[in-house]
Chimera marker file (.cmm) of the C-alpha trace (Angstrom):
<marker_set name="trace">
<marker id="1" x="175.330" y="9.347" z="306.847" r="1" g="1" b="0" radius="0.5"/>
<marker id="2" x="175.171" y="5.217" z="307.573" r="1" g="1" b="0" radius="0.5"/>
<marker id="3" x="171.270" y="5.130" z="306.638" r="1" g="1" b="0" radius="0.5"/>
<marker id="4" x="170.514" y="3.822" z="302.592" r="1" g="1" b="0" radius="0.5"/>
<marker id="5" x="167.135" y="5.629" z="302.874" r="1" g="1" b="0" radius="0.5"/>
<marker id="6" x="168.771" y="9.433" z="304.278" r="1" g="1" b="0" radius="0.5"/>
<marker id="7" x="171.532" y="8.183" z="301.760" r="1" g="1" b="0" radius="0.5"/>
<marker id="8" x="168.955" y="8.405" z="299.114" r="1" g="1" b="0" radius="0.5"/>
<marker id="9" x="167.788" y="11.843" z="300.317" r="1" g="1" b="0" radius="0.5"/>
<marker id="10" x="171.266" y="12.756" z="299.861" r="1" g="1" b="0" radius="0.5"/>
<marker id="11" x="171.226" y="11.525" z="296.533" r="1" g="1" b="0" radius="0.5"/>
<marker id="12" x="167.935" y="12.527" z="295.300" r="1" g="1" b="0" radius="0.5"/>
<marker id="13" x="168.300" y="16.387" z="296.553" r="1" g="1" b="0" radius="0.5"/>
<marker id="14" x="171.922" y="16.594" z="294.814" r="1" g="1" b="0" radius="0.5"/>
<marker id="15" x="170.758" y="15.370" z="291.433" r="1" g="1" b="0" radius="0.5"/>
<marker id="16" x="167.479" y="17.804" z="291.775" r="1" g="1" b="0" radius="0.5"/>
<marker id="17" x="170.403" y="20.663" z="291.678" r="1" g="1" b="0" radius="0.5"/>
<marker id="18" x="172.019" y="19.165" z="289.531" r="1" g="1" b="0" radius="0.5"/>
<marker id="19" x="169.421" y="18.329" z="287.443" r="1" g="1" b="0" radius="0.5"/>
<marker id="20" x="168.133" y="22.010" z="287.502" r="1" g="1" b="0" radius="0.5"/>
<marker id="21" x="171.605" y="23.481" z="287.060" r="1" g="1" b="0" radius="0.5"/>
<marker id="22" x="172.408" y="21.615" z="283.500" r="1" g="1" b="0" radius="0.5"/>
<marker id="23" x="168.736" y="22.403" z="282.485" r="1" g="1" b="0" radius="0.5"/>
<marker id="24" x="169.799" y="26.714" z="283.804" r="1" g="1" b="0" radius="0.5"/>
<marker id="25" x="173.009" y="25.839" z="281.547" r="1" g="1" b="0" radius="0.5"/>
<marker id="26" x="171.175" y="23.983" z="278.397" r="1" g="1" b="0" radius="0.5"/>
<marker id="27" x="168.158" y="26.880" z="277.999" r="1" g="1" b="0" radius="0.5"/>
<marker id="28" x="170.999" y="29.831" z="278.458" r="1" g="1" b="0" radius="0.5"/>
<marker id="29" x="172.640" y="27.575" z="275.643" r="1" g="1" b="0" radius="0.5"/>
<marker id="30" x="170.175" y="27.346" z="273.333" r="1" g="1" b="0" radius="0.5"/>
<marker id="31" x="168.518" y="30.889" z="273.485" r="1" g="1" b="0" radius="0.5"/>
<marker id="32" x="172.511" y="31.995" z="272.566" r="1" g="1" b="0" radius="0.5"/>
<marker id="33" x="172.399" y="28.865" z="269.848" r="1" g="1" b="0" radius="0.5"/>
<marker id="34" x="169.485" y="30.840" z="268.328" r="1" g="1" b="0" radius="0.5"/>
<marker id="35" x="170.154" y="33.913" z="268.176" r="1" g="1" b="0" radius="0.5"/>
<marker id="36" x="173.915" y="33.162" z="266.947" r="1" g="1" b="0" radius="0.5"/>
<marker id="37" x="171.214" y="31.547" z="263.764" r="1" g="1" b="0" radius="0.5"/>
<marker id="38" x="169.375" y="34.452" z="263.487" r="1" g="1" b="0" radius="0.5"/>
<marker id="39" x="172.164" y="36.677" z="263.231" r="1" g="1" b="0" radius="0.5"/>
<marker id="40" x="173.744" y="34.268" z="260.720" r="1" g="1" b="0" radius="0.5"/>
<marker id="41" x="170.762" y="34.662" z="258.435" r="1" g="1" b="0" radius="0.5"/>
<marker id="42" x="170.607" y="38.396" z="259.288" r="1" g="1" b="0" radius="0.5"/>
<marker id="43" x="173.698" y="38.826" z="257.779" r="1" g="1" b="0" radius="0.5"/>
<marker id="44" x="172.883" y="36.759" z="254.243" r="1" g="1" b="0" radius="0.5"/>
<marker id="45" x="170.155" y="39.003" z="254.375" r="1" g="1" b="0" radius="0.5"/>
<marker id="46" x="172.337" y="41.706" z="254.394" r="1" g="1" b="0" radius="0.5"/>
<marker id="47" x="174.122" y="40.410" z="251.751" r="1" g="1" b="0" radius="0.5"/>
<marker id="48" x="171.653" y="39.780" z="249.383" r="1" g="1" b="0" radius="0.5"/>
<marker id="49" x="169.939" y="43.110" z="249.762" r="1" g="1" b="0" radius="0.5"/>
<marker id="50" x="173.482" y="44.408" z="248.821" r="1" g="1" b="0" radius="0.5"/>
<marker id="51" x="173.747" y="42.629" z="246.026" r="1" g="1" b="0" radius="0.5"/>
<marker id="52" x="170.276" y="42.896" z="244.657" r="1" g="1" b="0" radius="0.5"/>
<marker id="53" x="171.479" y="47.191" z="244.613" r="1" g="1" b="0" radius="0.5"/>
<marker id="54" x="174.260" y="46.113" z="243.300" r="1" g="1" b="0" radius="0.5"/>
<marker id="55" x="172.079" y="44.662" z="240.454" r="1" g="1" b="0" radius="0.5"/>
<marker id="56" x="169.886" y="47.573" z="240.284" r="1" g="1" b="0" radius="0.5"/>
<marker id="57" x="173.073" y="49.513" z="239.107" r="1" g="1" b="0" radius="0.5"/>
<marker id="58" x="173.895" y="47.460" z="236.725" r="1" g="1" b="0" radius="0.5"/>
<marker id="59" x="170.555" y="47.570" z="235.238" r="1" g="1" b="0" radius="0.5"/>
<marker id="60" x="170.333" y="50.953" z="234.804" r="1" g="1" b="0" radius="0.5"/>
<marker id="61" x="174.271" y="50.686" z="233.940" r="1" g="1" b="0" radius="0.5"/>
<marker id="62" x="173.455" y="48.153" z="230.599" r="1" g="1" b="0" radius="0.5"/>
<marker id="63" x="170.541" y="50.158" z="229.807" r="1" g="1" b="0" radius="0.5"/>
<marker id="64" x="172.119" y="53.040" z="229.152" r="1" g="1" b="0" radius="0.5"/>
<marker id="65" x="174.498" y="50.959" z="227.033" r="1" g="1" b="0" radius="0.5"/>
<marker id="66" x="171.272" y="49.423" z="225.080" r="1" g="1" b="0" radius="0.5"/>
<marker id="67" x="170.531" y="52.631" z="224.305" r="1" g="1" b="0" radius="0.5"/>
<marker id="68" x="173.334" y="53.943" z="222.912" r="1" g="1" b="0" radius="0.5"/>
<marker id="69" x="173.827" y="51.026" z="221.170" r="1" g="1" b="0" radius="0.5"/>
<marker id="70" x="170.232" y="50.658" z="220.014" r="1" g="1" b="0" radius="0.5"/>
<marker id="71" x="170.832" y="54.090" z="218.150" r="1" g="1" b="0" radius="0.5"/>
<marker id="72" x="173.884" y="53.287" z="216.861" r="1" g="1" b="0" radius="0.5"/>
<marker id="73" x="172.059" y="50.398" z="214.946" r="1" g="1" b="0" radius="0.5"/>
<marker id="74" x="169.320" y="52.644" z="214.052" r="1" g="1" b="0" radius="0.5"/>
<marker id="75" x="171.818" y="55.140" z="212.301" r="1" g="1" b="0" radius="0.5"/>
<marker id="76" x="173.443" y="52.653" z="210.821" r="1" g="1" b="0" radius="0.5"/>
<marker id="77" x="169.828" y="51.946" z="209.330" r="1" g="1" b="0" radius="0.5"/>
<marker id="78" x="168.257" y="54.951" z="208.468" r="1" g="1" b="0" radius="0.5"/>
<marker id="79" x="171.697" y="55.742" z="206.609" r="1" g="1" b="0" radius="0.5"/>
<marker id="80" x="171.447" y="52.373" z="204.420" r="1" g="1" b="0" radius="0.5"/>
<marker id="81" x="168.097" y="52.778" z="204.041" r="1" g="1" b="0" radius="0.5"/>
<marker id="82" x="168.958" y="56.642" z="202.779" r="1" g="1" b="0" radius="0.5"/>
<marker id="83" x="170.723" y="56.009" z="200.161" r="1" g="1" b="0" radius="0.5"/>
<marker id="84" x="168.767" y="52.747" z="199.065" r="1" g="1" b="0" radius="0.5"/>
<marker id="85" x="166.469" y="55.237" z="197.841" r="1" g="1" b="0" radius="0.5"/>
<marker id="86" x="168.962" y="57.434" z="196.284" r="1" g="1" b="0" radius="0.5"/>
<marker id="87" x="170.505" y="54.008" z="194.724" r="1" g="1" b="0" radius="0.5"/>
<marker id="88" x="166.577" y="53.839" z="192.896" r="1" g="1" b="0" radius="0.5"/>
<marker id="89" x="166.289" y="57.356" z="191.880" r="1" g="1" b="0" radius="0.5"/>
<marker id="90" x="164.529" y="58.812" z="194.539" r="1" g="1" b="0" radius="0.5"/>
<marker id="91" x="165.521" y="61.535" z="196.888" r="1" g="1" b="0" radius="0.5"/>
<marker id="92" x="165.529" y="60.160" z="200.409" r="1" g="1" b="0" radius="0.5"/>
<marker id="93" x="164.961" y="63.766" z="202.359" r="1" g="1" b="0" radius="0.5"/>
<marker id="94" x="161.623" y="64.580" z="200.621" r="1" g="1" b="0" radius="0.5"/>
<marker id="95" x="157.800" y="63.414" z="200.166" r="1" g="1" b="0" radius="0.5"/>
<marker id="96" x="157.321" y="59.129" z="200.388" r="1" g="1" b="0" radius="0.5"/>
<marker id="97" x="161.459" y="57.736" z="201.444" r="1" g="1" b="0" radius="0.5"/>
<marker id="98" x="161.203" y="60.992" z="203.888" r="1" g="1" b="0" radius="0.5"/>
<marker id="99" x="157.978" y="60.241" z="205.045" r="1" g="1" b="0" radius="0.5"/>
<marker id="100" x="159.331" y="56.308" z="205.667" r="1" g="1" b="0" radius="0.5"/>
<marker id="101" x="162.233" y="57.644" z="207.669" r="1" g="1" b="0" radius="0.5"/>
<marker id="102" x="160.436" y="59.510" z="209.835" r="1" g="1" b="0" radius="0.5"/>
<marker id="103" x="158.068" y="56.887" z="210.872" r="1" g="1" b="0" radius="0.5"/>
<marker id="104" x="161.685" y="54.622" z="211.509" r="1" g="1" b="0" radius="0.5"/>
<marker id="105" x="162.323" y="57.524" z="213.986" r="1" g="1" b="0" radius="0.5"/>
<marker id="106" x="158.934" y="57.551" z="215.903" r="1" g="1" b="0" radius="0.5"/>
<marker id="107" x="159.671" y="53.443" z="216.163" r="1" g="1" b="0" radius="0.5"/>
<marker id="108" x="162.658" y="54.246" z="217.431" r="1" g="1" b="0" radius="0.5"/>
<marker id="109" x="162.031" y="56.778" z="219.686" r="1" g="1" b="0" radius="0.5"/>
<marker id="110" x="158.494" y="54.706" z="221.522" r="1" g="1" b="0" radius="0.5"/>
<marker id="111" x="161.323" y="51.667" z="221.325" r="1" g="1" b="0" radius="0.5"/>
<marker id="112" x="163.802" y="53.718" z="223.464" r="1" g="1" b="0" radius="0.5"/>
<marker id="113" x="160.704" y="54.525" z="225.844" r="1" g="1" b="0" radius="0.5"/>
<marker id="114" x="160.297" y="50.936" z="225.697" r="1" g="1" b="0" radius="0.5"/>
<marker id="115" x="163.645" y="49.943" z="227.041" r="1" g="1" b="0" radius="0.5"/>
<marker id="116" x="163.757" y="52.359" z="229.407" r="1" g="1" b="0" radius="0.5"/>
<marker id="117" x="160.212" y="51.283" z="231.189" r="1" g="1" b="0" radius="0.5"/>
<marker id="118" x="161.370" y="48.383" z="231.013" r="1" g="1" b="0" radius="0.5"/>
<marker id="119" x="164.495" y="49.235" z="232.654" r="1" g="1" b="0" radius="0.5"/>
<marker id="120" x="163.043" y="51.662" z="235.365" r="1" g="1" b="0" radius="0.5"/>
<marker id="121" x="160.640" y="48.168" z="236.620" r="1" g="1" b="0" radius="0.5"/>
<marker id="122" x="163.836" y="46.155" z="236.929" r="1" g="1" b="0" radius="0.5"/>
<marker id="123" x="165.705" y="48.481" z="238.830" r="1" g="1" b="0" radius="0.5"/>
<marker id="124" x="162.373" y="48.932" z="240.855" r="1" g="1" b="0" radius="0.5"/>
<marker id="125" x="161.807" y="45.240" z="241.504" r="1" g="1" b="0" radius="0.5"/>
<marker id="126" x="165.265" y="45.303" z="242.599" r="1" g="1" b="0" radius="0.5"/>
<marker id="127" x="165.318" y="47.153" z="245.151" r="1" g="1" b="0" radius="0.5"/>
<marker id="128" x="162.086" y="46.519" z="246.443" r="1" g="1" b="0" radius="0.5"/>
<marker id="129" x="164.304" y="43.263" z="246.786" r="1" g="1" b="0" radius="0.5"/>
<marker id="130" x="166.983" y="45.023" z="248.654" r="1" g="1" b="0" radius="0.5"/>
<marker id="131" x="164.325" y="46.797" z="250.973" r="1" g="1" b="0" radius="0.5"/>
<marker id="132" x="162.938" y="43.426" z="251.566" r="1" g="1" b="0" radius="0.5"/>
<marker id="133" x="166.618" y="42.158" z="252.599" r="1" g="1" b="0" radius="0.5"/>
<marker id="134" x="166.703" y="44.998" z="255.282" r="1" g="1" b="0" radius="0.5"/>
<marker id="135" x="163.555" y="44.410" z="256.867" r="1" g="1" b="0" radius="0.5"/>
<marker id="136" x="164.664" y="40.289" z="257.359" r="1" g="1" b="0" radius="0.5"/>
<marker id="137" x="168.312" y="40.872" z="258.399" r="1" g="1" b="0" radius="0.5"/>
<marker id="138" x="166.699" y="43.055" z="260.989" r="1" g="1" b="0" radius="0.5"/>
<marker id="139" x="163.126" y="40.874" z="261.741" r="1" g="1" b="0" radius="0.5"/>
<marker id="140" x="165.919" y="38.010" z="262.065" r="1" g="1" b="0" radius="0.5"/>
<marker id="141" x="168.257" y="40.230" z="264.305" r="1" g="1" b="0" radius="0.5"/>
<marker id="142" x="164.837" y="41.103" z="266.998" r="1" g="1" b="0" radius="0.5"/>
<marker id="143" x="164.032" y="37.152" z="266.629" r="1" g="1" b="0" radius="0.5"/>
<marker id="144" x="167.519" y="36.162" z="267.976" r="1" g="1" b="0" radius="0.5"/>
<marker id="145" x="166.703" y="38.773" z="270.712" r="1" g="1" b="0" radius="0.5"/>
<marker id="146" x="164.101" y="37.072" z="271.963" r="1" g="1" b="0" radius="0.5"/>
<marker id="147" x="165.217" y="33.249" z="271.165" r="1" g="1" b="0" radius="0.5"/>
<marker id="148" x="168.278" y="35.155" z="273.452" r="1" g="1" b="0" radius="0.5"/>
<marker id="149" x="165.743" y="36.521" z="275.958" r="1" g="1" b="0" radius="0.5"/>
<marker id="150" x="163.177" y="33.533" z="276.285" r="1" g="1" b="0" radius="0.5"/>
<marker id="151" x="166.288" y="30.922" z="276.941" r="1" g="1" b="0" radius="0.5"/>
<marker id="152" x="167.644" y="33.359" z="279.531" r="1" g="1" b="0" radius="0.5"/>
<marker id="153" x="163.690" y="33.194" z="280.934" r="1" g="1" b="0" radius="0.5"/>
<marker id="154" x="163.921" y="29.494" z="280.727" r="1" g="1" b="0" radius="0.5"/>
<marker id="155" x="167.364" y="28.956" z="282.315" r="1" g="1" b="0" radius="0.5"/>
<marker id="156" x="166.268" y="30.757" z="285.370" r="1" g="1" b="0" radius="0.5"/>
<marker id="157" x="163.022" y="29.288" z="285.465" r="1" g="1" b="0" radius="0.5"/>
<marker id="158" x="165.129" y="25.748" z="285.756" r="1" g="1" b="0" radius="0.5"/>
<marker id="159" x="166.238" y="27.362" z="288.636" r="1" g="1" b="0" radius="0.5"/>
<marker id="160" x="163.405" y="28.146" z="290.344" r="1" g="1" b="0" radius="0.5"/>
<marker id="161" x="162.135" y="24.919" z="289.856" r="1" g="1" b="0" radius="0.5"/>
<marker id="162" x="165.402" y="23.134" z="291.182" r="1" g="1" b="0" radius="0.5"/>
<marker id="163" x="165.420" y="25.632" z="293.857" r="1" g="1" b="0" radius="0.5"/>
<marker id="164" x="161.391" y="24.847" z="294.675" r="1" g="1" b="0" radius="0.5"/>
<marker id="165" x="162.197" y="21.063" z="293.964" r="1" g="1" b="0" radius="0.5"/>
<marker id="166" x="164.331" y="20.831" z="296.567" r="1" g="1" b="0" radius="0.5"/>
<marker id="167" x="162.445" y="22.789" z="298.750" r="1" g="1" b="0" radius="0.5"/>
<marker id="168" x="160.173" y="20.344" z="299.017" r="1" g="1" b="0" radius="0.5"/>
<marker id="169" x="162.088" y="17.481" z="299.288" r="1" g="1" b="0" radius="0.5"/>
<marker id="170" x="163.637" y="19.505" z="302.030" r="1" g="1" b="0" radius="0.5"/>
<marker id="171" x="160.339" y="19.501" z="303.773" r="1" g="1" b="0" radius="0.5"/>
<marker id="172" x="159.500" y="16.052" z="303.112" r="1" g="1" b="0" radius="0.5"/>
<marker id="173" x="162.537" y="14.809" z="304.204" r="1" g="1" b="0" radius="0.5"/>
<marker id="174" x="162.183" y="16.683" z="307.949" r="1" g="1" b="0" radius="0.5"/>
<marker id="175" x="158.525" y="15.590" z="308.085" r="1" g="1" b="0" radius="0.5"/>
<marker id="176" x="159.162" y="11.987" z="307.446" r="1" g="1" b="0" radius="0.5"/>
<marker id="177" x="162.358" y="12.898" z="310.296" r="1" g="1" b="0" radius="0.5"/>
<marker id="178" x="164.719" y="11.727" z="308.087" r="1" g="1" b="0" radius="0.5"/>
<marker id="179" x="166.595" y="15.474" z="308.870" r="1" g="1" b="0" radius="0.5"/>
<link id1="1" id2="2" r="1" g="1" b="0" radius="0.2"/>
<link id1="2" id2="3" r="1" g="1" b="0" radius="0.2"/>
<link id1="3" id2="4" r="1" g="1" b="0" radius="0.2"/>
<link id1="4" id2="5" r="1" g="1" b="0" radius="0.2"/>
<link id1="5" id2="6" r="1" g="1" b="0" radius="0.2"/>
<link id1="6" id2="7" r="1" g="1" b="0" radius="0.2"/>
<link id1="7" id2="8" r="1" g="1" b="0" radius="0.2"/>
<link id1="8" id2="9" r="1" g="1" b="0" radius="0.2"/>
<link id1="9" id2="10" r="1" g="1" b="0" radius="0.2"/>
<link id1="10" id2="11" r="1" g="1" b="0" radius="0.2"/>
<link id1="11" id2="12" r="1" g="1" b="0" radius="0.2"/>
<link id1="12" id2="13" r="1" g="1" b="0" radius="0.2"/>
<link id1="13" id2="14" r="1" g="1" b="0" radius="0.2"/>
<link id1="14" id2="15" r="1" g="1" b="0" radius="0.2"/>
<link id1="15" id2="16" r="1" g="1" b="0" radius="0.2"/>
<link id1="16" id2="17" r="1" g="1" b="0" radius="0.2"/>
<link id1="17" id2="18" r="1" g="1" b="0" radius="0.2"/>
<link id1="18" id2="19" r="1" g="1" b="0" radius="0.2"/>
<link id1="19" id2="20" r="1" g="1" b="0" radius="0.2"/>
<link id1="20" id2="21" r="1" g="1" b="0" radius="0.2"/>
<link id1="21" id2="22" r="1" g="1" b="0" radius="0.2"/>
<link id1="22" id2="23" r="1" g="1" b="0" radius="0.2"/>
<link id1="23" id2="24" r="1" g="1" b="0" radius="0.2"/>
<link id1="24" id2="25" r="1" g="1" b="0" radius="0.2"/>
<link id1="25" id2="26" r="1" g="1" b="0" radius="0.2"/>
<link id1="26" id2="27" r="1" g="1" b="0" radius="0.2"/>
<link id1="27" id2="28" r="1" g="1" b="0" radius="0.2"/>
<link id1="28" id2="29" r="1" g="1" b="0" radius="0.2"/>
<link id1="29" id2="30" r="1" g="1" b="0" radius="0.2"/>
<link id1="30" id2="31" r="1" g="1" b="0" radius="0.2"/>
<link id1="31" id2="32" r="1" g="1" b="0" radius="0.2"/>
<link id1="32" id2="33" r="1" g="1" b="0" radius="0.2"/>
<link id1="33" id2="34" r="1" g="1" b="0" radius="0.2"/>
<link id1="34" id2="35" r="1" g="1" b="0" radius="0.2"/>
<link id1="35" id2="36" r="1" g="1" b="0" radius="0.2"/>
<link id1="36" id2="37" r="1" g="1" b="0" radius="0.2"/>
<link id1="37" id2="38" r="1" g="1" b="0" radius="0.2"/>
<link id1="38" id2="39" r="1" g="1" b="0" radius="0.2"/>
<link id1="39" id2="40" r="1" g="1" b="0" radius="0.2"/>
<link id1="40" id2="41" r="1" g="1" b="0" radius="0.2"/>
<link id1="41" id2="42" r="1" g="1" b="0" radius="0.2"/>
<link id1="42" id2="43" r="1" g="1" b="0" radius="0.2"/>
<link id1="43" id2="44" r="1" g="1" b="0" radius="0.2"/>
<link id1="44" id2="45" r="1" g="1" b="0" radius="0.2"/>
<link id1="45" id2="46" r="1" g="1" b="0" radius="0.2"/>
<link id1="46" id2="47" r="1" g="1" b="0" radius="0.2"/>
<link id1="47" id2="48" r="1" g="1" b="0" radius="0.2"/>
<link id1="48" id2="49" r="1" g="1" b="0" radius="0.2"/>
<link id1="49" id2="50" r="1" g="1" b="0" radius="0.2"/>
<link id1="50" id2="51" r="1" g="1" b="0" radius="0.2"/>
<link id1="51" id2="52" r="1" g="1" b="0" radius="0.2"/>
<link id1="52" id2="53" r="1" g="1" b="0" radius="0.2"/>
<link id1="53" id2="54" r="1" g="1" b="0" radius="0.2"/>
<link id1="54" id2="55" r="1" g="1" b="0" radius="0.2"/>
<link id1="55" id2="56" r="1" g="1" b="0" radius="0.2"/>
<link id1="56" id2="57" r="1" g="1" b="0" radius="0.2"/>
<link id1="57" id2="58" r="1" g="1" b="0" radius="0.2"/>
<link id1="58" id2="59" r="1" g="1" b="0" radius="0.2"/>
<link id1="59" id2="60" r="1" g="1" b="0" radius="0.2"/>
<link id1="60" id2="61" r="1" g="1" b="0" radius="0.2"/>
<link id1="61" id2="62" r="1" g="1" b="0" radius="0.2"/>
<link id1="62" id2="63" r="1" g="1" b="0" radius="0.2"/>
<link id1="63" id2="64" r="1" g="1" b="0" radius="0.2"/>
<link id1="64" id2="65" r="1" g="1" b="0" radius="0.2"/>
<link id1="65" id2="66" r="1" g="1" b="0" radius="0.2"/>
<link id1="66" id2="67" r="1" g="1" b="0" radius="0.2"/>
<link id1="67" id2="68" r="1" g="1" b="0" radius="0.2"/>
<link id1="68" id2="69" r="1" g="1" b="0" radius="0.2"/>
<link id1="69" id2="70" r="1" g="1" b="0" radius="0.2"/>
<link id1="70" id2="71" r="1" g="1" b="0" radius="0.2"/>
<link id1="71" id2="72" r="1" g="1" b="0" radius="0.2"/>
<link id1="72" id2="73" r="1" g="1" b="0" radius="0.2"/>
<link id1="73" id2="74" r="1" g="1" b="0" radius="0.2"/>
<link id1="74" id2="75" r="1" g="1" b="0" radius="0.2"/>
<link id1="75" id2="76" r="1" g="1" b="0" radius="0.2"/>
<link id1="76" id2="77" r="1" g="1" b="0" radius="0.2"/>
<link id1="77" id2="78" r="1" g="1" b="0" radius="0.2"/>
<link id1="78" id2="79" r="1" g="1" b="0" radius="0.2"/>
<link id1="79" id2="80" r="1" g="1" b="0" radius="0.2"/>
<link id1="80" id2="81" r="1" g="1" b="0" radius="0.2"/>
<link id1="81" id2="82" r="1" g="1" b="0" radius="0.2"/>
<link id1="82" id2="83" r="1" g="1" b="0" radius="0.2"/>
<link id1="83" id2="84" r="1" g="1" b="0" radius="0.2"/>
<link id1="84" id2="85" r="1" g="1" b="0" radius="0.2"/>
<link id1="85" id2="86" r="1" g="1" b="0" radius="0.2"/>
<link id1="86" id2="87" r="1" g="1" b="0" radius="0.2"/>
<link id1="87" id2="88" r="1" g="1" b="0" radius="0.2"/>
<link id1="88" id2="89" r="1" g="1" b="0" radius="0.2"/>
<link id1="89" id2="90" r="1" g="1" b="0" radius="0.2"/>
<link id1="90" id2="91" r="1" g="1" b="0" radius="0.2"/>
<link id1="91" id2="92" r="1" g="1" b="0" radius="0.2"/>
<link id1="92" id2="93" r="1" g="1" b="0" radius="0.2"/>
<link id1="93" id2="94" r="1" g="1" b="0" radius="0.2"/>
<link id1="94" id2="95" r="1" g="1" b="0" radius="0.2"/>
<link id1="95" id2="96" r="1" g="1" b="0" radius="0.2"/>
<link id1="96" id2="97" r="1" g="1" b="0" radius="0.2"/>
<link id1="97" id2="98" r="1" g="1" b="0" radius="0.2"/>
<link id1="98" id2="99" r="1" g="1" b="0" radius="0.2"/>
<link id1="99" id2="100" r="1" g="1" b="0" radius="0.2"/>
<link id1="100" id2="101" r="1" g="1" b="0" radius="0.2"/>
<link id1="101" id2="102" r="1" g="1" b="0" radius="0.2"/>
<link id1="102" id2="103" r="1" g="1" b="0" radius="0.2"/>
<link id1="103" id2="104" r="1" g="1" b="0" radius="0.2"/>
<link id1="104" id2="105" r="1" g="1" b="0" radius="0.2"/>
<link id1="105" id2="106" r="1" g="1" b="0" radius="0.2"/>
<link id1="106" id2="107" r="1" g="1" b="0" radius="0.2"/>
<link id1="107" id2="108" r="1" g="1" b="0" radius="0.2"/>
<link id1="108" id2="109" r="1" g="1" b="0" radius="0.2"/>
<link id1="109" id2="110" r="1" g="1" b="0" radius="0.2"/>
<link id1="110" id2="111" r="1" g="1" b="0" radius="0.2"/>
<link id1="111" id2="112" r="1" g="1" b="0" radius="0.2"/>
<link id1="112" id2="113" r="1" g="1" b="0" radius="0.2"/>
<link id1="113" id2="114" r="1" g="1" b="0" radius="0.2"/>
<link id1="114" id2="115" r="1" g="1" b="0" radius="0.2"/>
<link id1="115" id2="116" r="1" g="1" b="0" radius="0.2"/>
<link id1="116" id2="117" r="1" g="1" b="0" radius="0.2"/>
<link id1="117" id2="118" r="1" g="1" b="0" radius="0.2"/>
<link id1="118" id2="119" r="1" g="1" b="0" radius="0.2"/>
<link id1="119" id2="120" r="1" g="1" b="0" radius="0.2"/>
<link id1="120" id2="121" r="1" g="1" b="0" radius="0.2"/>
<link id1="121" id2="122" r="1" g="1" b="0" radius="0.2"/>
<link id1="122" id2="123" r="1" g="1" b="0" radius="0.2"/>
<link id1="123" id2="124" r="1" g="1" b="0" radius="0.2"/>
<link id1="124" id2="125" r="1" g="1" b="0" radius="0.2"/>
<link id1="125" id2="126" r="1" g="1" b="0" radius="0.2"/>
<link id1="126" id2="127" r="1" g="1" b="0" radius="0.2"/>
<link id1="127" id2="128" r="1" g="1" b="0" radius="0.2"/>
<link id1="128" id2="129" r="1" g="1" b="0" radius="0.2"/>
<link id1="129" id2="130" r="1" g="1" b="0" radius="0.2"/>
<link id1="130" id2="131" r="1" g="1" b="0" radius="0.2"/>
<link id1="131" id2="132" r="1" g="1" b="0" radius="0.2"/>
<link id1="132" id2="133" r="1" g="1" b="0" radius="0.2"/>
<link id1="133" id2="134" r="1" g="1" b="0" radius="0.2"/>
<link id1="134" id2="135" r="1" g="1" b="0" radius="0.2"/>
<link id1="135" id2="136" r="1" g="1" b="0" radius="0.2"/>
<link id1="136" id2="137" r="1" g="1" b="0" radius="0.2"/>
<link id1="137" id2="138" r="1" g="1" b="0" radius="0.2"/>
<link id1="138" id2="139" r="1" g="1" b="0" radius="0.2"/>
<link id1="139" id2="140" r="1" g="1" b="0" radius="0.2"/>
<link id1="140" id2="141" r="1" g="1" b="0" radius="0.2"/>
<link id1="141" id2="142" r="1" g="1" b="0" radius="0.2"/>
<link id1="142" id2="143" r="1" g="1" b="0" radius="0.2"/>
<link id1="143" id2="144" r="1" g="1" b="0" radius="0.2"/>
<link id1="144" id2="145" r="1" g="1" b="0" radius="0.2"/>
<link id1="145" id2="146" r="1" g="1" b="0" radius="0.2"/>
<link id1="146" id2="147" r="1" g="1" b="0" radius="0.2"/>
<link id1="147" id2="148" r="1" g="1" b="0" radius="0.2"/>
<link id1="148" id2="149" r="1" g="1" b="0" radius="0.2"/>
<link id1="149" id2="150" r="1" g="1" b="0" radius="0.2"/>
<link id1="150" id2="151" r="1" g="1" b="0" radius="0.2"/>
<link id1="151" id2="152" r="1" g="1" b="0" radius="0.2"/>
<link id1="152" id2="153" r="1" g="1" b="0" radius="0.2"/>
<link id1="153" id2="154" r="1" g="1" b="0" radius="0.2"/>
<link id1="154" id2="155" r="1" g="1" b="0" radius="0.2"/>
<link id1="155" id2="156" r="1" g="1" b="0" radius="0.2"/>
<link id1="156" id2="157" r="1" g="1" b="0" radius="0.2"/>
<link id1="157" id2="158" r="1" g="1" b="0" radius="0.2"/>
<link id1="158" id2="159" r="1" g="1" b="0" radius="0.2"/>
<link id1="159" id2="160" r="1" g="1" b="0" radius="0.2"/>
<link id1="160" id2="161" r="1" g="1" b="0" radius="0.2"/>
<link id1="161" id2="162" r="1" g="1" b="0" radius="0.2"/>
<link id1="162" id2="163" r="1" g="1" b="0" radius="0.2"/>
<link id1="163" id2="164" r="1" g="1" b="0" radius="0.2"/>
<link id1="164" id2="165" r="1" g="1" b="0" radius="0.2"/>
<link id1="165" id2="166" r="1" g="1" b="0" radius="0.2"/>
<link id1="166" id2="167" r="1" g="1" b="0" radius="0.2"/>
<link id1="167" id2="168" r="1" g="1" b="0" radius="0.2"/>
<link id1="168" id2="169" r="1" g="1" b="0" radius="0.2"/>
<link id1="169" id2="170" r="1" g="1" b="0" radius="0.2"/>
<link id1="170" id2="171" r="1" g="1" b="0" radius="0.2"/>
<link id1="171" id2="172" r="1" g="1" b="0" radius="0.2"/>
<link id1="172" id2="173" r="1" g="1" b="0" radius="0.2"/>
<link id1="173" id2="174" r="1" g="1" b="0" radius="0.2"/>
<link id1="174" id2="175" r="1" g="1" b="0" radius="0.2"/>
<link id1="175" id2="176" r="1" g="1" b="0" radius="0.2"/>
<link id1="176" id2="177" r="1" g="1" b="0" radius="0.2"/>
<link id1="177" id2="178" r="1" g="1" b="0" radius="0.2"/>
<link id1="178" id2="179" r="1" g="1" b="0" radius="0.2"/>
</marker_set>
């Protein structure tokens, strides 16, 4: 192997094989790294979905408390109103005072219905957010599997390309009479 041309061909073949191997390892690592990143994203999406479901439950419980508080406040308001009518010499359970108190009760029931309605809308929004988070997690995992597969195929393609280049170099060396 004293011939410099033969040595250069050998170095070129070695570099081709080494480069192909490095491309193979790099593509596999890139695919795995992308899969890991997508798995992390999936876990974040799942966590967000869990938080949304917990928030939904919190909204439901807070609504129950708000309604109880509202009813308590309304009951106190009705008692004070009835007392004010009595203090002014009216019978609170008949005539106009009764009608006013009935109207107040009707408005209070409408308010409770509105509180429940708004709560249900917020709970539905949070449930939808949770569902979207779960779907995003599934999609991220699919992207991760795809990235890993793509990296593997790219890696094998690099090896095959390297083998092909090596074969071409060997063939050219034989034609040139170097080998």
